[in-house]
C-alpha positions as CSV (number, residue, x, y, z in Angstrom):
1,M,-48.5,115.6,218.7
2,K,-46.7,112.7,220.5
3,K,-47.2,110.5,217.4
4,I,-45.5,113.1,215.2
5,L,-42.6,113.4,217.6
6,K,-42.3,109.6,217.8
7,E,-42.3,109.5,214.0
8,I,-39.6,112.2,213.8
9,D,-37.4,110.3,216.3
10,S,-37.9,107.1,214.2
11,M,-36.8,109.0,211.1
12,K,-33.8,110.4,212.9
13,L,-32.8,106.9,213.9
14,H,-33.2,105.6,210.4
15,L,-31.2,108.5,208.9
16,N,-28.4,108.0,211.4
17,G,-28.3,104.3,210.4
18,V,-28.2,105.3,206.7
19,F,-25.4,107.8,207.3
20,I,-23.4,105.3,209.3
21,S,-23.9,102.7,206.6
22,L,-22.8,105.1,203.9
23,A,-19.8,106.2,205.9
24,L,-18.7,102.6,206.3
25,R,-19.1,101.8,202.6
26,L,-17.2,104.9,201.6
27,T,-14.4,104.0,204.1
28,R,-14.2,100.5,202.5
29,H,-14.1,101.9,199.0
30,F,-11.4,104.4,200.0
31,E,-9.3,101.7,201.6
32,R,-9.6,99.5,198.5
33,M,-8.7,102.4,196.2
34,T,-5.6,103.4,198.2
35,Q,-4.4,99.8,198.1
36,S,-4.8,99.5,194.4
37,K,-1.7,98.8,192.3
38,V,-2.0,102.1,190.4
39,V,-2.1,104.2,193.5
40,V,0.8,102.3,195.1
41,A,2.9,102.7,192.0
42,L,2.1,106.4,191.7
43,R,3.0,106.9,195.4
44,D,6.4,105.2,194.9
45,Q,7.4,107.6,192.0
46,R,9.6,110.1,193.7
47,G,11.5,111.5,190.7
48,D,15.1,112.5,190.4
49,V,15.2,116.2,191.5
50,P,19.0,116.7,191.3
51,G,18.9,115.2,187.8
52,W,16.2,117.5,186.6
53,V,18.0,120.5,188.1
54,L,21.2,119.5,186.2
55,V,19.2,119.1,183.0
56,V,17.6,122.6,183.4
57,L,21.0,124.2,184.2
58,M,22.8,122.6,181.3
59,T,20.0,123.5,178.9
60,T,20.1,127.1,180.1
61,G,23.9,127.2,179.7
62,L,23.7,125.8,176.2
63,V,21.0,128.3,175.1
64,T,22.9,131.2,176.6
65,A,26.2,130.1,174.9
66,I,24.5,129.6,171.5
67,W,22.5,132.8,171.8
68,T,25.7,134.8,172.7
69,I,27.5,133.4,169.6
70,A,24.5,133.7,167.2
71,A,23.0,136.9,168.5
72,P,24.7,139.3,166.0
73,R,23.8,137.1,163.0
74,L,20.2,136.5,164.3
75,T,19.8,140.3,164.7
76,A,21.0,140.9,161.2
77,I,18.6,138.3,159.8
78,L,15.7,139.8,161.7
79,K,16.7,143.4,160.6
80,N,17.0,142.3,157.0
81,S,13.6,140.6,157.1
82,L,11.9,143.6,158.6
83,D,13.5,145.9,156.1
84,A,12.3,143.7,153.3
85,M,8.8,143.7,154.7
86,N,8.9,147.5,154.9
87,G,9.9,147.7,151.2
88,I,6.8,145.7,150.2
89,R,4.4,148.4,151.4
């Protein structure tokens, strides 16, 4: 029984060493990865939020203005198309 317990303790020590070695290797790989040029370049990309907000607002305004002007004509085109399709049946 003592021999089995001694062997189990030996296995535990070996596994602890393996886990520590694995953790150190993963830490080194992670550090290398976070210092790569790609990761650094991606981290530095912040974007221009006010510019995007302005683009979205201007696009929304243009679509609303064009839709307001063209709505009666677009409605007529759609109605004529649907009436023509009903005439085919």
